[in-house]
Backbone as JSON, one array per atom type, in Angstrom:
{
  "sequence": "KVAIVSTHISSGGAWAGLLPGIYRSIEYAGYVPLAIRFDEINDGQLTTSNFSAAVFPGGYSYGYKRGIDDWQDILDYVAAGGSYYGVCAGSFYASEEIEWDGKWYDYMPLFEGQDRGPLDGTTYPDYELMTVNVNDSVIGNMGDIVMMYYGGGWKDQLDQSNAVTVATYEYGGGDDGKPDAIRFTYGNGRVLLIGSHPESRSGSNEDWIYWDNWVGDSATPLNNPDNPWLFIDAAFDNWLIQP",
  "N": [[335.99, 61.2, 211.82], [332.99, 59.42, 211.41], [329.44, 59.97, 210.6], [326.82, 57.96, 211.4], [323.68, 57.61, 210.33], [321.13, 56.83, 212.53], [318.46, 56.4, 212.97], [315.17, 54.91, 213.25], [311.85, 55.21, 212.45], [308.08, 55.04, 212.47], [307.54, 55.23, 209.85], [309.82, 54.6, 208.5], [313.36, 54.73, 207.81], [316.9, 54.14, 208.94], [317.35, 50.7, 208.76], [317.46, 48.44, 211.52], [318.6, 45.9, 211.03], [320.55, 45.92, 209.38], [322.47, 47.66, 210.13], [324.53, 46.85, 212.09], [326.42, 45.73, 210.33], [326.94, 48.14, 208.74], [328.48, 49.76, 210.8], [330.67, 48.19, 211.28], [331.89, 47.77, 208.96], [332.84, 50.33, 208.48], [334.59, 50.68, 210.51], [336.51, 48.77, 209.73], [337.46, 50.01, 207.41], [338.99, 51.84, 208.73], [338.1, 54.17, 210.17], [336.19, 56.08, 212.48], [333.13, 55.04, 213.4], [330.14, 56.75, 214.36], [327.0, 57.01, 215.94], [324.27, 58.98, 214.63], [321.52, 60.71, 215.4], [317.94, 61.48, 214.1], [316.83, 63.63, 215.47], [319.21, 64.92, 216.41], [320.29, 65.69, 213.84], [318.35, 67.4, 213.2], [318.75, 69.34, 214.95], [321.03, 70.64, 214.18], [323.54, 69.4, 214.34], [324.93, 67.89, 212.6], [327.65, 68.62, 211.14], [330.61, 69.81, 209.37], [332.7, 70.36, 211.05], [332.23, 68.4, 213.1], [331.9, 65.87, 211.68], [333.4, 64.16, 209.15], [332.17, 62.71, 207.18], [328.86, 61.35, 206.3], [326.8, 58.64, 206.6], [323.96, 57.32, 205.12], [322.14, 54.58, 205.76], [320.69, 51.52, 204.46], [317.18, 50.67, 204.39], [314.26, 52.35, 204.81], [313.4, 54.72, 202.68], [311.39, 56.81, 203.07], [311.0, 57.26, 205.62], [313.45, 58.61, 206.13], [312.78, 60.9, 204.88], [310.28, 61.88, 206.23], [311.51, 61.95, 208.8], [313.74, 63.89, 209.0], [313.57, 67.2, 209.42], [314.46, 69.39, 207.43], [315.74, 68.82, 204.6], [317.65, 70.62, 203.45], [319.5, 71.12, 205.35], [321.15, 68.79, 205.1], [322.1, 69.21, 202.42], [323.3, 71.5, 202.76], [325.58, 70.72, 204.49], [326.92, 68.85, 202.87], [327.49, 70.58, 200.81], [329.32, 72.22, 202.15], [331.6, 70.86, 202.4], [331.43, 68.18, 203.55], [331.0, 64.62, 203.29], [328.74, 62.41, 201.6], [327.49, 59.29, 201.9], [325.51, 56.99, 200.45], [323.27, 54.38, 200.86], [321.35, 52.12, 199.32], [318.24, 52.56, 200.5], [319.35, 54.96, 201.43], [320.4, 56.0, 199.16], [318.15, 56.27, 197.55], [317.05, 58.26, 199.11], [318.55, 60.34, 198.58], [318.13, 61.13, 196.03], [316.69, 63.24, 193.54], [314.6, 62.46, 192.05], [312.76, 59.53, 192.29], [312.0, 56.34, 191.07], [309.9, 53.92, 192.03], [308.72, 50.64, 191.86], [307.36, 51.3, 189.45], [306.14, 53.58, 190.22], [306.51, 57.15, 190.59], [308.43, 59.39, 192.79], [309.37, 62.45, 194.63], [312.19, 63.45, 195.82], [315.15, 64.26, 198.0], [317.07, 66.75, 196.38], [319.96, 66.08, 196.03], [321.41, 64.26, 194.37], [320.8, 65.05, 191.16], [319.7, 63.38, 189.15], [318.0, 60.33, 188.59], [316.86, 57.49, 190.76], [316.16, 54.44, 190.18], [314.08, 51.71, 190.93], [312.72, 48.28, 192.24], [315.33, 46.31, 190.97], [314.76, 44.94, 187.64], [313.64, 41.45, 187.35], [314.9, 40.22, 189.62], [315.18, 38.32, 192.91], [313.87, 40.06, 194.83], [311.05, 40.73, 196.79], [312.74, 39.15, 198.33], [316.27, 38.76, 199.55], [319.52, 38.62, 197.76], [322.43, 37.42, 196.63], [324.59, 39.02, 194.41], [326.44, 39.71, 191.54], [328.59, 42.57, 191.02], [330.16, 44.89, 189.22], [333.12, 46.67, 189.6], [334.46, 49.52, 188.49], [336.49, 51.97, 188.38], [338.11, 54.9, 188.07], [339.14, 56.35, 190.2], [338.19, 55.2, 192.82], [338.87, 52.75, 192.4], [339.67, 49.98, 190.09], [338.32, 47.34, 190.45], [337.12, 45.04, 189.66], [334.98, 42.27, 189.34], [332.76, 42.02, 192.09], [331.13, 40.21, 194.67], [328.16, 41.09, 196.0], [325.41, 41.74, 198.49], [322.15, 42.08, 197.28], [319.19, 43.86, 197.86], [316.8, 45.23, 196.91], [317.73, 47.63, 196.03], [318.26, 50.65, 193.75], [318.76, 51.53, 190.23], [320.86, 53.83, 188.83], [319.96, 56.76, 186.9], [320.05, 59.38, 184.4], [322.65, 60.49, 184.98], [324.16, 62.57, 183.94], [322.92, 64.93, 184.83], [324.16, 65.61, 187.4], [326.72, 65.5, 186.73], [327.65, 63.01, 187.26], [329.69, 60.06, 187.96], [329.96, 56.79, 186.92], [330.64, 54.24, 189.06], [330.27, 51.44, 189.61], [328.64, 48.7, 188.09], [325.66, 46.68, 187.78], [325.61, 43.21, 187.53], [324.12, 40.83, 186.53], [322.4, 39.55, 184.82], [319.66, 40.12, 184.45], [316.71, 42.3, 183.46], [317.9, 44.74, 183.96], [320.59, 44.57, 183.72], [323.91, 45.51, 183.57], [323.47, 48.13, 184.21], [324.03, 51.35, 186.2], [325.01, 50.74, 189.45], [326.5, 51.85, 191.56], [327.54, 55.21, 191.87], [329.47, 58.2, 191.77], [329.99, 61.74, 192.59], [330.54, 65.25, 192.76], [329.27, 67.82, 195.11], [328.96, 70.98, 195.58], [331.5, 71.82, 197.78], [331.71, 69.19, 198.71], [331.74, 65.45, 198.59], [330.17, 62.79, 197.09], [328.88, 59.44, 197.39], [326.74, 57.08, 196.07], [325.08, 54.04, 196.25], [323.35, 51.14, 195.35], [323.27, 48.4, 196.05], [324.34, 46.17, 198.87], [327.08, 46.56, 200.29], [328.12, 46.46, 202.88], [327.21, 44.11, 204.0], [328.26, 40.89, 204.76], [327.59, 37.79, 203.85], [327.58, 34.67, 205.22], [329.71, 35.01, 206.91], [330.47, 36.06, 210.09], [331.87, 38.43, 210.69], [330.52, 40.62, 210.15], [328.82, 41.05, 212.08], [326.13, 40.34, 211.81], [323.51, 38.02, 211.52], [321.3, 36.93, 210.13], [321.93, 37.23, 207.33], [323.44, 35.14, 206.76], [321.95, 33.1, 205.78], [319.78, 31.76, 203.17], [316.66, 33.35, 202.5], [314.13, 32.72, 204.82], [314.88, 30.11, 204.9], [316.82, 27.06, 205.77], [318.96, 27.01, 204.33], [322.39, 27.64, 203.69], [324.04, 30.65, 203.19], [326.54, 32.07, 201.39], [328.94, 34.4, 200.83], [331.52, 34.52, 198.53], [333.4, 36.43, 198.27], [334.84, 39.4, 199.7], [333.11, 42.13, 200.4], [333.67, 44.36, 201.83], [336.03, 45.36, 201.2], [335.55, 47.12, 198.94], [334.21, 49.21, 200.2], [336.39, 49.92, 202.11], [338.05, 51.14, 199.88], [336.49, 53.13, 198.85], [336.07, 54.86, 200.81], [338.76, 55.69, 201.47], [339.89, 56.61, 199.0], [337.74, 58.39, 198.2], [335.75, 59.31, 199.75], [336.64, 60.46, 202.22], [338.27, 63.15, 202.48], [341.58, 64.57, 201.83]],
  "CA": [[334.66, 60.54, 212.53], [331.86, 59.21, 210.28], [328.2, 59.96, 211.39], [325.96, 56.95, 210.89], [322.33, 57.81, 210.66], [320.82, 55.25, 212.94], [317.0, 56.43, 213.56], [314.2, 54.33, 212.54], [310.6, 55.82, 212.86], [307.17, 54.24, 211.89], [307.43, 55.44, 208.33], [311.06, 54.13, 207.95], [314.62, 55.06, 208.26], [317.8, 53.17, 208.91], [317.18, 49.34, 209.26], [318.66, 47.9, 212.39], [319.08, 44.6, 210.56], [321.97, 45.9, 208.63], [323.27, 48.63, 210.82], [325.97, 46.35, 212.52], [327.52, 45.65, 208.92], [327.63, 49.46, 208.36], [329.6, 50.19, 211.71], [331.77, 47.22, 211.3], [332.79, 47.91, 207.72], [333.49, 51.56, 208.56], [335.79, 50.61, 211.22], [337.43, 47.87, 208.77], [338.14, 50.92, 206.55], [340.04, 52.58, 209.46], [337.48, 55.24, 210.56], [335.32, 55.93, 213.8], [331.62, 55.39, 213.23], [329.3, 57.38, 215.55], [325.6, 57.32, 215.39], [323.53, 60.38, 214.98], [319.82, 60.65, 215.35], [317.18, 62.52, 213.48], [316.91, 64.67, 216.41], [320.5, 65.67, 216.25], [320.5, 66.31, 212.57], [317.56, 68.65, 213.2], [319.44, 70.36, 215.95], [322.18, 71.3, 213.6], [324.87, 68.73, 214.82], [325.67, 67.42, 211.41], [328.48, 69.58, 210.53], [332.02, 69.24, 208.97], [333.7, 70.24, 212.22], [332.01, 67.14, 213.81], [332.14, 64.59, 211.05], [333.89, 64.15, 207.91], [331.18, 61.97, 206.32], [327.49, 60.91, 206.76], [326.27, 57.49, 206.0], [322.64, 57.14, 205.3], [321.98, 53.27, 205.6], [319.65, 51.05, 203.84], [315.98, 50.7, 205.24], [313.13, 52.86, 204.04], [313.77, 56.31, 202.45], [310.4, 57.64, 203.3], [311.47, 57.63, 206.93], [314.28, 59.74, 206.18], [311.98, 62.14, 204.45], [309.6, 62.34, 207.51], [312.08, 62.37, 210.08], [314.65, 65.04, 208.91], [312.88, 68.32, 209.17], [314.73, 70.26, 206.37], [316.73, 68.25, 203.86], [318.57, 71.71, 203.2], [320.56, 71.02, 206.22], [322.02, 67.88, 204.67], [322.56, 69.65, 201.36], [324.43, 72.43, 203.24], [326.53, 69.93, 205.07], [327.77, 68.4, 201.76], [328.25, 71.77, 200.12], [330.42, 72.78, 202.86], [332.97, 69.85, 202.34], [331.11, 66.84, 204.06], [330.79, 63.67, 202.17], [327.54, 61.62, 201.92], [327.47, 57.71, 201.51], [323.95, 56.5, 200.74], [323.31, 52.89, 200.72], [319.95, 51.55, 199.09], [317.29, 53.65, 200.87], [319.97, 56.22, 201.65], [320.58, 56.48, 197.72], [316.88, 56.74, 197.12], [316.51, 59.51, 199.71], [319.3, 61.39, 198.16], [317.95, 61.47, 194.52], [315.76, 64.12, 193.1], [313.42, 61.8, 191.47], [313.02, 58.01, 192.38], [310.89, 55.35, 190.61], [309.8, 52.77, 192.88], [307.71, 49.71, 191.39], [306.59, 51.8, 188.67], [305.71, 55.01, 190.61], [307.56, 58.27, 190.72], [308.35, 60.21, 194.09], [310.14, 63.49, 194.75], [313.04, 63.23, 197.22], [316.2, 65.37, 198.24], [317.97, 66.89, 195.11], [321.54, 66.15, 196.1], [321.67, 63.69, 193.08], [319.71, 65.55, 190.43], [319.22, 62.47, 188.47], [316.94, 59.36, 189.09], [317.27, 56.24, 191.19], [315.02, 53.43, 189.72], [314.04, 50.21, 191.5], [313.54, 47.58, 192.37], [315.75, 45.83, 189.52], [313.82, 43.71, 187.12], [314.18, 40.12, 187.25], [315.54, 39.77, 190.84], [314.34, 37.71, 193.86], [313.24, 41.01, 195.57], [311.36, 41.16, 198.07], [313.96, 38.72, 199.11], [317.54, 39.33, 199.22], [320.14, 37.65, 197.02], [323.84, 37.66, 196.18], [324.61, 39.53, 193.04], [327.88, 40.32, 191.31], [328.73, 43.95, 190.96], [331.45, 45.24, 188.54], [333.68, 47.75, 190.19], [335.57, 49.83, 187.6], [336.48, 53.43, 188.37], [339.63, 55.41, 188.07], [339.42, 57.02, 191.49], [337.87, 54.14, 193.82], [339.57, 51.41, 191.78], [339.39, 49.05, 189.11], [338.35, 46.2, 191.45], [336.52, 43.96, 188.86], [333.69, 41.72, 189.82], [332.61, 41.66, 193.5], [329.67, 39.69, 194.93], [327.47, 41.82, 197.26], [324.09, 41.53, 198.82], [321.15, 43.06, 196.63], [317.93, 43.84, 198.66], [315.73, 46.07, 196.47], [318.25, 48.99, 195.64], [317.95, 50.95, 192.51], [319.81, 51.79, 189.33], [320.93, 55.27, 188.64], [319.74, 57.23, 185.64], [320.46, 60.62, 184.05], [323.92, 60.85, 185.69], [324.78, 63.99, 183.58], [322.27, 65.91, 185.45], [325.15, 65.88, 188.41], [328.1, 65.2, 186.26], [328.04, 61.86, 188.13], [330.51, 58.99, 187.16], [329.54, 55.33, 187.21], [331.6, 53.61, 189.79], [330.08, 50.11, 189.67], [327.35, 48.09, 187.45], [324.99, 45.42, 188.15], [325.91, 42.14, 186.49], [323.23, 39.49, 186.99], [321.79, 38.89, 183.6], [318.32, 40.42, 184.32], [316.46, 43.32, 182.66], [318.64, 46.07, 184.23], [321.94, 44.19, 183.72], [324.97, 46.59, 183.25], [323.03, 49.68, 184.67], [324.81, 51.73, 187.16], [324.77, 50.59, 190.79], [327.1, 52.9, 192.39], [327.96, 56.61, 191.34], [330.16, 59.41, 192.62], [330.09, 63.11, 192.01], [330.75, 66.29, 193.97], [328.27, 68.64, 195.27], [329.69, 72.12, 196.28], [332.94, 71.19, 198.28], [331.74, 67.77, 199.24], [331.57, 64.42, 197.8], [328.92, 62.0, 197.16], [328.77, 57.97, 196.79], [325.29, 56.38, 196.23], [324.97, 52.66, 195.8], [321.99, 50.25, 195.4], [323.61, 47.0, 196.71], [324.77, 46.38, 200.28], [328.72, 46.06, 200.46], [328.31, 46.12, 204.37], [326.7, 42.72, 204.45], [329.11, 39.63, 204.54], [326.9, 36.54, 203.91], [328.55, 33.39, 205.4], [330.7, 35.47, 208.06], [329.97, 36.81, 211.37], [332.44, 39.52, 210.94], [329.57, 42.0, 210.09], [327.61, 41.06, 213.52], [324.83, 40.21, 211.16], [323.54, 36.35, 211.47], [320.29, 36.53, 209.27], [322.27, 37.25, 206.02], [324.25, 33.95, 206.38], [320.98, 31.93, 205.23], [318.65, 32.15, 202.1], [315.56, 33.95, 203.27], [313.04, 31.78, 205.25], [315.21, 28.6, 204.87], [318.1, 26.78, 206.52], [320.13, 27.03, 203.36], [323.43, 28.63, 203.89], [324.28, 31.68, 201.88], [327.95, 32.32, 201.45], [329.73, 35.35, 199.84], [332.75, 34.15, 198.39], [334.14, 37.7, 198.31], [334.84, 40.55, 200.98], [332.82, 43.49, 199.79], [334.41, 45.55, 202.74], [337.22, 45.94, 200.38], [335.07, 48.13, 198.21], [333.94, 50.33, 201.25], [337.77, 50.62, 202.37], [338.62, 51.91, 198.86], [335.67, 54.25, 198.48], [336.25, 55.94, 201.79], [340.12, 55.97, 201.45], [340.03, 57.21, 197.84], [337.02, 59.35, 197.66], [334.77, 59.99, 200.64], [337.4, 61.11, 203.08], [339.12, 64.26, 201.72], [342.67, 64.82, 202.43]],
  "C": [[333.58, 60.65, 211.41], [330.41, 59.02, 211.07], [327.35, 58.82, 210.47], [324.46, 57.16, 211.21], [321.59, 56.73, 211.03], [319.24, 55.43, 213.37], [316.05, 55.58, 212.53], [312.8, 54.7, 213.17], [309.43, 54.72, 212.27], [307.1, 54.41, 210.46], [308.84, 54.94, 207.73], [312.24, 54.85, 208.41], [315.64, 54.22, 208.06], [317.38, 51.8, 209.47], [318.05, 48.78, 210.13], [319.08, 46.63, 211.99], [320.48, 44.75, 209.89], [322.84, 46.91, 209.14], [324.57, 48.03, 211.43], [327.07, 46.15, 211.54], [327.99, 47.2, 208.66], [328.74, 49.9, 209.23], [330.86, 49.22, 211.47], [332.66, 47.53, 210.06], [333.54, 49.28, 207.79], [334.76, 51.58, 209.51], [336.82, 49.78, 210.4], [338.17, 49.09, 208.04], [339.11, 51.84, 207.37], [339.56, 53.77, 210.05], [336.52, 54.96, 211.85], [334.03, 56.21, 213.32], [330.92, 55.93, 214.46], [327.91, 57.49, 215.02], [325.19, 58.53, 215.72], [322.19, 60.05, 214.7], [319.19, 61.78, 214.45], [317.16, 63.87, 214.3], [318.07, 65.63, 216.28], [320.95, 66.28, 215.03], [319.64, 67.52, 212.5], [317.85, 69.69, 214.08], [320.64, 70.98, 215.44], [323.49, 70.57, 213.93], [325.56, 68.04, 213.7], [326.45, 68.49, 210.77], [329.87, 69.11, 210.3], [332.97, 69.39, 210.01], [333.49, 68.87, 213.19], [332.33, 65.83, 213.18], [332.6, 64.95, 209.73], [332.99, 63.54, 206.82], [329.99, 61.51, 207.15], [327.11, 59.81, 206.03], [324.74, 57.39, 206.29], [322.35, 55.63, 204.82], [320.71, 52.99, 204.92], [318.37, 50.89, 204.98], [314.87, 51.09, 204.28], [313.17, 54.44, 203.81], [312.58, 57.21, 202.87], [310.6, 58.07, 204.77], [312.46, 58.7, 207.12], [313.57, 61.14, 205.83], [311.13, 62.9, 205.41], [310.46, 62.72, 208.53], [313.08, 63.56, 210.07], [313.7, 66.29, 208.59], [313.09, 68.87, 207.88], [315.9, 69.44, 205.86], [317.94, 69.27, 203.42], [319.81, 71.48, 203.93], [321.59, 69.94, 205.75], [322.71, 68.42, 203.44], [323.76, 70.69, 201.73], [325.69, 71.84, 203.8], [327.5, 69.52, 203.87], [328.35, 69.56, 200.93], [329.44, 72.47, 200.86], [331.72, 71.94, 203.0], [332.76, 68.5, 203.02], [330.93, 65.85, 203.03], [329.44, 62.89, 202.5], [327.8, 60.29, 201.1], [325.96, 57.38, 201.78], [323.85, 55.26, 200.19], [321.74, 52.43, 200.37], [318.87, 52.57, 199.44], [317.99, 54.92, 201.16], [320.36, 56.74, 200.4], [319.42, 57.15, 197.39], [316.65, 58.16, 197.56], [317.26, 60.55, 199.23], [319.19, 61.92, 196.67], [316.84, 62.3, 194.41], [314.46, 63.35, 192.79], [313.64, 60.21, 191.62], [311.69, 57.28, 191.76], [310.91, 54.1, 191.51], [308.49, 51.82, 192.37], [306.71, 50.55, 190.38], [305.85, 53.22, 188.78], [306.94, 56.02, 190.82], [307.38, 59.18, 192.14], [309.6, 61.04, 193.89], [311.04, 63.32, 195.86], [314.14, 64.4, 197.15], [316.99, 65.45, 196.73], [319.53, 67.03, 195.34], [322.09, 65.43, 194.85], [320.49, 64.17, 192.18], [319.26, 64.69, 189.44], [318.23, 61.65, 189.1], [317.64, 58.04, 189.56], [316.11, 55.48, 191.11], [315.11, 52.11, 190.27], [312.85, 49.81, 191.74], [314.18, 47.01, 190.88], [314.63, 44.64, 188.96], [314.44, 42.57, 187.05], [315.19, 39.65, 188.55], [314.69, 38.89, 191.71], [313.53, 38.85, 194.68], [311.64, 40.77, 195.72], [312.45, 40.58, 199.0], [315.17, 38.96, 198.75], [318.22, 38.04, 198.62], [321.63, 38.15, 196.99], [323.9, 38.01, 194.9], [326.05, 40.13, 192.73], [327.79, 41.93, 190.71], [330.21, 44.21, 190.34], [331.98, 46.7, 189.02], [334.71, 48.16, 189.12], [335.69, 51.36, 187.52], [337.83, 53.84, 188.57], [340.07, 56.07, 189.42], [339.36, 55.92, 192.57], [338.61, 53.19, 193.58], [339.1, 50.68, 190.89], [339.45, 47.69, 189.92], [337.62, 44.95, 190.64], [335.3, 43.44, 189.55], [333.77, 41.49, 191.44], [331.18, 41.35, 193.69], [329.28, 40.55, 196.31], [325.93, 41.42, 197.32], [323.16, 42.63, 198.0], [319.71, 42.73, 197.52], [316.84, 44.88, 198.34], [316.39, 47.6, 196.07], [317.95, 49.25, 194.14], [319.06, 51.21, 191.43], [319.58, 53.2, 188.91], [321.02, 55.71, 187.23], [319.88, 58.63, 185.69], [321.64, 61.19, 184.92], [324.26, 62.3, 185.11], [324.18, 65.06, 184.25], [323.28, 66.54, 186.84], [326.37, 65.73, 187.97], [328.66, 63.97, 187.14], [328.89, 60.81, 187.17], [330.15, 57.62, 187.7], [330.72, 54.71, 187.82], [331.42, 52.01, 189.6], [328.83, 49.77, 188.98], [326.84, 46.96, 187.99], [325.17, 44.25, 187.16], [325.25, 40.95, 186.87], [322.43, 38.96, 185.84], [320.19, 39.18, 183.52], [318.06, 41.63, 183.38], [317.39, 44.6, 182.81], [320.18, 45.84, 184.36], [322.86, 45.19, 183.1], [324.55, 48.05, 183.53], [323.77, 50.03, 186.02], [324.35, 51.44, 188.66], [325.41, 51.53, 191.76], [327.66, 54.04, 191.61], [328.46, 57.37, 192.36], [329.94, 60.52, 191.87], [330.06, 64.16, 193.34], [329.51, 67.17, 193.9], [328.86, 69.79, 196.19], [331.3, 71.72, 196.61], [332.94, 69.72, 198.62], [331.6, 66.64, 198.13], [330.59, 63.36, 198.02], [329.31, 60.64, 196.56], [327.46, 57.46, 197.0], [325.49, 54.99, 195.44], [323.68, 51.97, 196.06], [322.25, 49.0, 196.22], [324.02, 47.3, 198.06], [326.2, 45.83, 200.51], [328.71, 45.86, 202.06], [328.05, 44.76, 204.71], [327.81, 41.66, 203.95], [328.45, 38.19, 204.75], [327.92, 35.32, 204.24], [329.63, 33.88, 206.57], [329.96, 36.12, 209.0], [330.67, 38.08, 211.61], [331.63, 40.92, 211.03], [328.53, 42.03, 211.36], [326.45, 40.91, 212.68], [324.72, 38.47, 211.21], [322.45, 36.16, 210.3], [320.83, 36.22, 207.91], [323.18, 35.97, 205.73], [323.16, 32.72, 205.79], [320.21, 32.59, 204.14], [317.38, 32.36, 202.93], [314.52, 32.78, 203.32], [313.42, 30.4, 204.81], [316.41, 28.38, 205.75], [319.21, 26.41, 205.51], [321.1, 28.01, 203.66], [323.63, 29.41, 202.78], [325.68, 32.25, 202.26], [328.43, 33.2, 200.3], [331.04, 34.95, 199.74], [333.7, 35.31, 198.44], [334.0, 38.5, 199.51], [334.54, 41.76, 200.28], [333.23, 44.65, 200.56], [335.45, 46.1, 201.85], [336.72, 47.16, 199.52], [334.82, 49.44, 199.28], [335.43, 50.95, 201.77], [338.08, 51.49, 201.26], [337.85, 53.15, 198.65], [335.96, 55.23, 199.72], [337.83, 56.54, 201.69], [340.28, 56.9, 200.34], [339.11, 58.15, 197.35], [336.16, 59.97, 198.74], [335.51, 60.86, 201.64], [338.48, 61.94, 202.42], [340.52, 64.56, 202.34], [342.75, 66.2, 203.3]]
}
């Protein structure tokens, strides 16, 4: 079973607009996604006996910081053998230092390096499709895959957590070639952080998301020629779900 953190409060958290894709992509990978709320995490229900992995979806990382009483509970869960999959805001939340729009903030020291965003030279605050190169000896050498980009960061100081680059941004802008996805271990647990949104499948309704089928604020169709769920499938099978 995979816990999907699904709470959104006034200061942020998991954004409902992408949650259907999170659930559907986890099902596609062959696992059972179950919602977990901030209250349930605060009550001690995020345990390795209940969940093999926890997903912190995109949205607004400050909401995770405000809504979860003590991030030590998350660190303890991973150290005990649980896996952490952080997407965009979920990746920012898990990084000890984050840079957002030139300003620095302290967050959870799961990843002891830095997550820095948004990328230079993108359409953000609009979303767009961006090529990501996946080249990892464990998750897979999958080559170029098109994924949604919506304000995620690039990972810096990987050596602070002995992290390995899984995927890089390939878009021709100022942060071209920098790490999009990284993986590392924390205690007995495994971590995967990614800035882009492989749960979104623009041009398809398989993700149960409609807005991502169109260029922002327009009637122009947006079609992803690739299936980024293949990355999620490989990430869970080959890394996040331990034998």
